[in-house]
mmCIF file of the C-alpha atoms, coordinates in Angstrom:
data_MODEL
# 
_entry.id   MODEL 
# 
loop_
_atom_site.group_PDB 
_atom_site.id 
_atom_site.type_symbol 
_atom_site.label_atom_id 
_atom_site.label_alt_id 
_atom_site.label_comp_id 
_atom_site.label_asym_id 
_atom_site.label_entity_id 
_atom_site.label_seq_id 
_atom_site.pdbx_PDB_ins_code 
_atom_site.Cartn_x 
_atom_site.Cartn_y 
_atom_site.Cartn_z 
_atom_site.occupancy 
_atom_site.B_iso_or_equiv 
_atom_site.pdbx_formal_charge 
_atom_site.auth_seq_id 
_atom_site.auth_comp_id 
_atom_site.auth_asym_id 
_atom_site.auth_atom_id 
_atom_site.pdbx_PDB_model_num 
ATOM 1   C CA . UNK A 1 1   ? -20.509 17.224  83.509  1.00 0.00 ? 1   UNK A CA 1 
ATOM 2   C CA . UNK A 1 2   ? -19.809 13.928  81.609  1.00 0.00 ? 2   UNK A CA 1 
ATOM 3   C CA . UNK A 1 3   ? -22.353 11.338  80.941  1.00 0.00 ? 3   UNK A CA 1 
ATOM 4   C CA . UNK A 1 4   ? -21.285 7.658   80.613  1.00 0.00 ? 4   UNK A CA 1 
ATOM 5   C CA . UNK A 1 5   ? -23.391 5.439   78.766  1.00 0.00 ? 5   UNK A CA 1 
ATOM 6   C CA . UNK A 1 6   ? -22.859 2.005   80.572  1.00 0.00 ? 6   UNK A CA 1 
ATOM 7   C CA . UNK A 1 7   ? -25.127 0.164   78.174  1.00 0.00 ? 7   UNK A CA 1 
ATOM 8   C CA . UNK A 1 8   ? -27.815 1.158   75.403  1.00 0.00 ? 8   UNK A CA 1 
ATOM 9   C CA . UNK A 1 9   ? -30.581 0.945   78.120  1.00 0.00 ? 9   UNK A CA 1 
ATOM 10  C CA . UNK A 1 10  ? -28.899 2.581   81.055  1.00 0.00 ? 10  UNK A CA 1 
ATOM 11  C CA . UNK A 1 11  ? -27.100 5.967   81.215  1.00 0.00 ? 11  UNK A CA 1 
ATOM 12  C CA . UNK A 1 12  ? -25.302 7.295   84.643  1.00 0.00 ? 12  UNK A CA 1 
ATOM 13  C CA . UNK A 1 13  ? -24.674 10.989  85.073  1.00 0.00 ? 13  UNK A CA 1 
ATOM 14  C CA . UNK A 1 14  ? -21.249 11.060  86.420  1.00 0.00 ? 14  UNK A CA 1 
ATOM 15  C CA . UNK A 1 15  ? -18.605 14.131  86.962  1.00 0.00 ? 15  UNK A CA 1 
ATOM 16  C CA . UNK A 1 16  ? -15.180 14.248  87.596  1.00 0.00 ? 16  UNK A CA 1 
ATOM 17  C CA . UNK A 1 17  ? -13.804 14.886  91.141  1.00 0.00 ? 17  UNK A CA 1 
ATOM 18  C CA . UNK A 1 18  ? -10.774 16.605  92.522  1.00 0.00 ? 18  UNK A CA 1 
ATOM 19  C CA . UNK A 1 19  ? -9.057  13.145  92.169  1.00 0.00 ? 19  UNK A CA 1 
ATOM 20  C CA . UNK A 1 20  ? -9.643  13.268  88.372  1.00 0.00 ? 20  UNK A CA 1 
ATOM 21  C CA . UNK A 1 21  ? -11.914 10.068  88.710  1.00 0.00 ? 21  UNK A CA 1 
ATOM 22  C CA . UNK A 1 22  ? -15.743 9.791   87.940  1.00 0.00 ? 22  UNK A CA 1 
ATOM 23  C CA . UNK A 1 23  ? -18.047 10.584  90.687  1.00 0.00 ? 23  UNK A CA 1 
ATOM 24  C CA . UNK A 1 24  ? -20.311 8.511   91.688  1.00 0.00 ? 24  UNK A CA 1 
ATOM 25  C CA . UNK A 1 25  ? -18.112 5.215   91.354  1.00 0.00 ? 25  UNK A CA 1 
ATOM 26  C CA . UNK A 1 26  ? -17.894 2.098   93.222  1.00 0.00 ? 26  UNK A CA 1 
ATOM 27  C CA . UNK A 1 27  ? -14.875 0.991   95.497  1.00 0.00 ? 27  UNK A CA 1 
ATOM 28  C CA . UNK A 1 28  ? -14.188 -1.207  98.067  1.00 0.00 ? 28  UNK A CA 1 
ATOM 29  C CA . UNK A 1 29  ? -12.813 -0.927  101.807 1.00 0.00 ? 29  UNK A CA 1 
ATOM 30  C CA . UNK A 1 30  ? -8.795  -1.636  101.939 1.00 0.00 ? 30  UNK A CA 1 
ATOM 31  C CA . UNK A 1 31  ? -8.836  -2.391  105.654 1.00 0.00 ? 31  UNK A CA 1 
ATOM 32  C CA . UNK A 1 32  ? -11.030 -4.189  108.321 1.00 0.00 ? 32  UNK A CA 1 
ATOM 33  C CA . UNK A 1 33  ? -11.545 -1.248  110.474 1.00 0.00 ? 33  UNK A CA 1 
ATOM 34  C CA . UNK A 1 34  ? -12.579 1.848   108.882 1.00 0.00 ? 34  UNK A CA 1 
ATOM 35  C CA . UNK A 1 35  ? -13.964 5.013   110.571 1.00 0.00 ? 35  UNK A CA 1 
ATOM 36  C CA . UNK A 1 36  ? -16.928 7.054   108.851 1.00 0.00 ? 36  UNK A CA 1 
ATOM 37  C CA . UNK A 1 37  ? -17.087 10.492  109.860 1.00 0.00 ? 37  UNK A CA 1 
ATOM 38  C CA . UNK A 1 38  ? -20.027 13.228  109.384 1.00 0.00 ? 38  UNK A CA 1 
ATOM 39  C CA . UNK A 1 39  ? -17.775 15.323  107.408 1.00 0.00 ? 39  UNK A CA 1 
ATOM 40  C CA . UNK A 1 40  ? -14.444 15.411  105.453 1.00 0.00 ? 40  UNK A CA 1 
ATOM 41  C CA . UNK A 1 41  ? -11.559 15.581  108.357 1.00 0.00 ? 41  UNK A CA 1 
ATOM 42  C CA . UNK A 1 42  ? -10.355 13.824  111.209 1.00 0.00 ? 42  UNK A CA 1 
ATOM 43  C CA . UNK A 1 43  ? -11.751 16.629  113.450 1.00 0.00 ? 43  UNK A CA 1 
ATOM 44  C CA . UNK A 1 44  ? -15.298 15.266  112.543 1.00 0.00 ? 44  UNK A CA 1 
ATOM 45  C CA . UNK A 1 45  ? -17.347 13.154  114.790 1.00 0.00 ? 45  UNK A CA 1 
ATOM 46  C CA . UNK A 1 46  ? -16.894 9.207   113.972 1.00 0.00 ? 46  UNK A CA 1 
ATOM 47  C CA . UNK A 1 47  ? -20.530 8.193   112.829 1.00 0.00 ? 47  UNK A CA 1 
ATOM 48  C CA . UNK A 1 48  ? -19.638 4.174   112.799 1.00 0.00 ? 48  UNK A CA 1 
ATOM 49  C CA . UNK A 1 49  ? -16.894 2.087   111.899 1.00 0.00 ? 49  UNK A CA 1 
ATOM 50  C CA . UNK A 1 50  ? -16.732 -0.503  109.053 1.00 0.00 ? 50  UNK A CA 1 
ATOM 51  C CA . UNK A 1 51  ? -15.221 -3.891  110.067 1.00 0.00 ? 51  UNK A CA 1 
ATOM 52  C CA . UNK A 1 52  ? -14.942 -5.813  106.837 1.00 0.00 ? 52  UNK A CA 1 
ATOM 53  C CA . UNK A 1 53  ? -12.118 -5.498  104.325 1.00 0.00 ? 53  UNK A CA 1 
ATOM 54  C CA . UNK A 1 54  ? -13.389 -5.665  100.718 1.00 0.00 ? 54  UNK A CA 1 
ATOM 55  C CA . UNK A 1 55  ? -16.724 -4.591  101.478 1.00 0.00 ? 55  UNK A CA 1 
ATOM 56  C CA . UNK A 1 56  ? -18.280 -2.348  98.363  1.00 0.00 ? 56  UNK A CA 1 
ATOM 57  C CA . UNK A 1 57  ? -19.195 1.257   99.151  1.00 0.00 ? 57  UNK A CA 1 
ATOM 58  C CA . UNK A 1 58  ? -20.351 3.798   96.404  1.00 0.00 ? 58  UNK A CA 1 
ATOM 59  C CA . UNK A 1 59  ? -18.336 7.205   96.204  1.00 0.00 ? 59  UNK A CA 1 
ATOM 60  C CA . UNK A 1 60  ? -20.878 9.764   95.736  1.00 0.00 ? 60  UNK A CA 1 
ATOM 61  C CA . UNK A 1 61  ? -18.776 13.244  96.354  1.00 0.00 ? 61  UNK A CA 1 
ATOM 62  C CA . UNK A 1 62  ? -15.030 14.063  97.016  1.00 0.00 ? 62  UNK A CA 1 
ATOM 63  C CA . UNK A 1 63  ? -13.368 16.945  98.923  1.00 0.00 ? 63  UNK A CA 1 
ATOM 64  C CA . UNK A 1 64  ? -9.457  17.143  98.868  1.00 0.00 ? 64  UNK A CA 1 
ATOM 65  C CA . UNK A 1 65  ? -8.350  13.550  100.175 1.00 0.00 ? 65  UNK A CA 1 
ATOM 66  C CA . UNK A 1 66  ? -11.736 12.748  101.748 1.00 0.00 ? 66  UNK A CA 1 
ATOM 67  C CA . UNK A 1 67  ? -14.572 10.732  99.874  1.00 0.00 ? 67  UNK A CA 1 
ATOM 68  C CA . UNK A 1 68  ? -18.110 10.868  100.967 1.00 0.00 ? 68  UNK A CA 1 
ATOM 69  C CA . UNK A 1 69  ? -19.452 7.550   100.502 1.00 0.00 ? 69  UNK A CA 1 
ATOM 70  C CA . UNK A 1 70  ? -22.587 5.699   100.595 1.00 0.00 ? 70  UNK A CA 1 
ATOM 71  C CA . UNK A 1 71  ? -23.143 2.192   101.873 1.00 0.00 ? 71  UNK A CA 1 
ATOM 72  C CA . UNK A 1 72  ? -25.640 -0.888  100.617 1.00 0.00 ? 72  UNK A CA 1 
ATOM 73  C CA . UNK A 1 73  ? -28.478 0.446   103.054 1.00 0.00 ? 73  UNK A CA 1 
ATOM 74  C CA . UNK A 1 74  ? -28.161 4.127   101.819 1.00 0.00 ? 74  UNK A CA 1 
ATOM 75  C CA . UNK A 1 75  ? -26.219 5.722   104.770 1.00 0.00 ? 75  UNK A CA 1 
ATOM 76  C CA . UNK A 1 76  ? -23.626 8.267   104.167 1.00 0.00 ? 76  UNK A CA 1 
ATOM 77  C CA . UNK A 1 77  ? -20.253 9.748   105.760 1.00 0.00 ? 77  UNK A CA 1 
ATOM 78  C CA . UNK A 1 78  ? -16.800 10.458  104.805 1.00 0.00 ? 78  UNK A CA 1 
ATOM 79  C CA . UNK A 1 79  ? -13.843 8.339   104.672 1.00 0.00 ? 79  UNK A CA 1 
ATOM 80  C CA . UNK A 1 80  ? -10.025 9.320   104.193 1.00 0.00 ? 80  UNK A CA 1 
ATOM 81  C CA . UNK A 1 81  ? -8.886  8.172   100.595 1.00 0.00 ? 81  UNK A CA 1 
ATOM 82  C CA . UNK A 1 82  ? -6.203  5.991   101.287 1.00 0.00 ? 82  UNK A CA 1 
ATOM 83  C CA . UNK A 1 83  ? -8.757  3.452   103.273 1.00 0.00 ? 83  UNK A CA 1 
ATOM 84  C CA . UNK A 1 84  ? -10.256 2.745   99.932  1.00 0.00 ? 84  UNK A CA 1 
ATOM 85  C CA . UNK A 1 85  ? -9.301  0.297   97.031  1.00 0.00 ? 85  UNK A CA 1 
ATOM 86  C CA . UNK A 1 86  ? -10.271 0.466   93.258  1.00 0.00 ? 86  UNK A CA 1 
ATOM 87  C CA . UNK A 1 87  ? -10.865 -3.348  93.679  1.00 0.00 ? 87  UNK A CA 1 
ATOM 88  C CA . UNK A 1 88  ? -14.398 -4.188  92.725  1.00 0.00 ? 88  UNK A CA 1 
ATOM 89  C CA . UNK A 1 89  ? -16.391 -6.124  94.727  1.00 0.00 ? 89  UNK A CA 1 
ATOM 90  C CA . UNK A 1 90  ? -20.000 -6.447  95.687  1.00 0.00 ? 90  UNK A CA 1 
ATOM 91  C CA . UNK A 1 91  ? -22.486 -7.938  98.134  1.00 0.00 ? 91  UNK A CA 1 
ATOM 92  C CA . UNK A 1 92  ? -25.314 -10.526 97.671  1.00 0.00 ? 92  UNK A CA 1 
ATOM 93  C CA . UNK A 1 93  ? -28.689 -8.934  98.476  1.00 0.00 ? 93  UNK A CA 1 
ATOM 94  C CA . UNK A 1 94  ? -31.303 -10.715 100.682 1.00 0.00 ? 94  UNK A CA 1 
ATOM 95  C CA . UNK A 1 95  ? -32.689 -13.701 98.971  1.00 0.00 ? 95  UNK A CA 1 
ATOM 96  C CA . UNK A 1 96  ? -35.892 -13.429 101.106 1.00 0.00 ? 96  UNK A CA 1 
ATOM 97  C CA . UNK A 1 97  ? -36.689 -10.060 99.237  1.00 0.00 ? 97  UNK A CA 1 
ATOM 98  C CA . UNK A 1 98  ? -36.283 -12.154 96.050  1.00 0.00 ? 98  UNK A CA 1 
ATOM 99  C CA . UNK A 1 99  ? -38.641 -14.993 97.331  1.00 0.00 ? 99  UNK A CA 1 
ATOM 100 C CA . UNK A 1 100 ? -36.020 -17.346 97.502  1.00 0.00 ? 100 UNK A CA 1 
ATOM 101 C CA . UNK A 1 101 ? -33.867 -18.920 100.490 1.00 0.00 ? 101 UNK A CA 1 
ATOM 102 C CA . UNK A 1 102 ? -30.554 -18.721 98.963  1.00 0.00 ? 102 UNK A CA 1 
ATOM 103 C CA . UNK A 1 103 ? -28.834 -17.403 95.582  1.00 0.00 ? 103 UNK A CA 1 
ATOM 104 C CA . UNK A 1 104 ? -26.959 -19.906 93.320  1.00 0.00 ? 104 UNK A CA 1 
ATOM 105 C CA . UNK A 1 105 ? -23.701 -19.427 91.902  1.00 0.00 ? 105 UNK A CA 1 
ATOM 106 C CA . UNK A 1 106 ? -23.404 -21.077 88.415  1.00 0.00 ? 106 UNK A CA 1 
ATOM 107 C CA . UNK A 1 107 ? -20.621 -22.626 86.797  1.00 0.00 ? 107 UNK A CA 1 
ATOM 108 C CA . UNK A 1 108 ? -21.461 -20.493 83.833  1.00 0.00 ? 108 UNK A CA 1 
ATOM 109 C CA . UNK A 1 109 ? -23.422 -17.404 82.712  1.00 0.00 ? 109 UNK A CA 1 
ATOM 110 C CA . UNK A 1 110 ? -26.755 -19.338 82.634  1.00 0.00 ? 110 UNK A CA 1 
ATOM 111 C CA . UNK A 1 111 ? -29.325 -20.465 84.846  1.00 0.00 ? 111 UNK A CA 1 
ATOM 112 C CA . UNK A 1 112 ? -29.276 -23.776 83.108  1.00 0.00 ? 112 UNK A CA 1 
ATOM 113 C CA . UNK A 1 113 ? -25.296 -24.413 84.121  1.00 0.00 ? 113 UNK A CA 1 
ATOM 114 C CA . UNK A 1 114 ? -24.474 -26.437 87.020  1.00 0.00 ? 114 UNK A CA 1 
ATOM 115 C CA . UNK A 1 115 ? -24.916 -24.719 90.525  1.00 0.00 ? 115 UNK A CA 1 
ATOM 116 C CA . UNK A 1 116 ? -21.606 -24.648 92.311  1.00 0.00 ? 116 UNK A CA 1 
ATOM 117 C CA . UNK A 1 117 ? -22.199 -22.824 95.628  1.00 0.00 ? 117 UNK A CA 1 
ATOM 118 C CA . UNK A 1 118 ? -25.533 -21.318 97.461  1.00 0.00 ? 118 UNK A CA 1 
ATOM 119 C CA . UNK A 1 119 ? -24.765 -17.923 98.617  1.00 0.00 ? 119 UNK A CA 1 
ATOM 120 C CA . UNK A 1 120 ? -26.762 -16.376 101.483 1.00 0.00 ? 120 UNK A CA 1 
ATOM 121 C CA . UNK A 1 121 ? -27.283 -12.450 102.385 1.00 0.00 ? 121 UNK A CA 1 
ATOM 122 C CA . UNK A 1 122 ? -24.126 -10.337 102.799 1.00 0.00 ? 122 UNK A CA 1 
ATOM 123 C CA . UNK A 1 123 ? -21.513 -12.453 100.988 1.00 0.00 ? 123 UNK A CA 1 
ATOM 124 C CA . UNK A 1 124 ? -18.841 -10.225 99.594  1.00 0.00 ? 124 UNK A CA 1 
ATOM 125 C CA . UNK A 1 125 ? -17.714 -11.562 96.136  1.00 0.00 ? 125 UNK A CA 1 
ATOM 126 C CA . UNK A 1 126 ? -14.540 -10.164 93.940  1.00 0.00 ? 126 UNK A CA 1 
ATOM 127 C CA . UNK A 1 127 ? -15.827 -8.930  90.781  1.00 0.00 ? 127 UNK A CA 1 
ATOM 128 C CA . UNK A 1 128 ? -13.655 -10.487 87.868  1.00 0.00 ? 128 UNK A CA 1 
ATOM 129 C CA . UNK A 1 129 ? -16.125 -9.335  84.823  1.00 0.00 ? 129 UNK A CA 1 
ATOM 130 C CA . UNK A 1 130 ? -19.668 -8.307  84.186  1.00 0.00 ? 130 UNK A CA 1 
ATOM 131 C CA . UNK A 1 131 ? -21.851 -8.497  81.028  1.00 0.00 ? 131 UNK A CA 1 
ATOM 132 C CA . UNK A 1 132 ? -24.454 -6.126  82.394  1.00 0.00 ? 132 UNK A CA 1 
ATOM 133 C CA . UNK A 1 133 ? -26.671 -9.259  83.198  1.00 0.00 ? 133 UNK A CA 1 
ATOM 134 C CA . UNK A 1 134 ? -24.448 -11.824 84.685  1.00 0.00 ? 134 UNK A CA 1 
ATOM 135 C CA . UNK A 1 135 ? -21.109 -11.137 86.698  1.00 0.00 ? 135 UNK A CA 1 
ATOM 136 C CA . UNK A 1 136 ? -18.174 -13.606 87.023  1.00 0.00 ? 136 UNK A CA 1 
ATOM 137 C CA . UNK A 1 137 ? -17.046 -13.491 90.770  1.00 0.00 ? 137 UNK A CA 1 
ATOM 138 C CA . UNK A 1 138 ? -14.911 -15.274 93.192  1.00 0.00 ? 138 UNK A CA 1 
ATOM 139 C CA . UNK A 1 139 ? -15.996 -16.023 96.767  1.00 0.00 ? 139 UNK A CA 1 
ATOM 140 C CA . UNK A 1 140 ? -13.170 -16.549 99.523  1.00 0.00 ? 140 UNK A CA 1 
ATOM 141 C CA . UNK A 1 141 ? -10.331 -16.770 96.760  1.00 0.00 ? 141 UNK A CA 1 
ATOM 142 C CA . UNK A 1 142 ? -11.582 -20.403 96.247  1.00 0.00 ? 142 UNK A CA 1 
ATOM 143 C CA . UNK A 1 143 ? -14.842 -20.441 94.354  1.00 0.00 ? 143 UNK A CA 1 
ATOM 144 C CA . UNK A 1 144 ? -15.235 -18.844 90.947  1.00 0.00 ? 144 UNK A CA 1 
ATOM 145 C CA . UNK A 1 145 ? -18.654 -18.725 89.189  1.00 0.00 ? 145 UNK A CA 1 
ATOM 146 C CA . UNK A 1 146 ? -21.278 -16.632 87.909  1.00 0.00 ? 146 UNK A CA 1 
ATOM 147 C CA . UNK A 1 147 ? -24.505 -14.837 89.267  1.00 0.00 ? 147 UNK A CA 1 
ATOM 148 C CA . UNK A 1 148 ? -26.957 -12.709 87.999  1.00 0.00 ? 148 UNK A CA 1 
ATOM 149 C CA . UNK A 1 149 ? -25.907 -9.202  88.235  1.00 0.00 ? 149 UNK A CA 1 
ATOM 150 C CA . UNK A 1 150 ? -29.417 -8.102  90.015  1.00 0.00 ? 150 UNK A CA 1 
ATOM 151 C CA . UNK A 1 151 ? -28.677 -10.218 92.918  1.00 0.00 ? 151 UNK A CA 1 
ATOM 152 C CA . UNK A 1 152 ? -25.392 -7.995  94.087  1.00 0.00 ? 152 UNK A CA 1 
ATOM 153 C CA . UNK A 1 153 ? -24.674 -4.602  95.340  1.00 0.00 ? 153 UNK A CA 1 
ATOM 154 C CA . UNK A 1 154 ? -21.749 -2.667  94.328  1.00 0.00 ? 154 UNK A CA 1 
ATOM 155 C CA . UNK A 1 155 ? -22.231 -2.069  90.640  1.00 0.00 ? 155 UNK A CA 1 
ATOM 156 C CA . UNK A 1 156 ? -24.402 0.451   88.501  1.00 0.00 ? 156 UNK A CA 1 
ATOM 157 C CA . UNK A 1 157 ? -27.479 -1.241  86.783  1.00 0.00 ? 157 UNK A CA 1 
ATOM 158 C CA . UNK A 1 158 ? -26.222 -3.179  83.579  1.00 0.00 ? 158 UNK A CA 1 
ATOM 159 C CA . UNK A 1 159 ? -22.647 -1.974  84.189  1.00 0.00 ? 159 UNK A CA 1 
ATOM 160 C CA . UNK A 1 160 ? -20.165 -4.021  82.016  1.00 0.00 ? 160 UNK A CA 1 
ATOM 161 C CA . UNK A 1 161 ? -17.019 -4.584  83.796  1.00 0.00 ? 161 UNK A CA 1 
ATOM 162 C CA . UNK A 1 162 ? -13.990 -6.439  81.770  1.00 0.00 ? 162 UNK A CA 1 
# 
């Protein structure tokens, strides 16, 4: 077992899976129609299908070329490895649960910087970098700004990304 420290305050226990990569880890969907099965193999029943390219998922285990994933809601299933991308994305949480009507995308990593957009629940963002507290993200390849890391799902708590 390998323990990777992702900040001085948070440590995540990770193992190395058959692919040679750490488990758990985050990834994203490479296609806009991805079947999720109840086991690792095409002979297993399809539980549901994701319909959104770029959606972040957490890989929680591996079996040969199959990855057991967990989505934002905590639902689990199996996806064939070639349908996943290493590209890091995240999805905005529900602003109502934080007591606000939207999340602000800021010009810089400070709430005192200019607000450049308002983000609702379920917006997929492409992660450019994260400090552990703030993430620089792009939205629809058009907007680029900063959002507090605790307002998005698709990263480990306080995980820095360079």
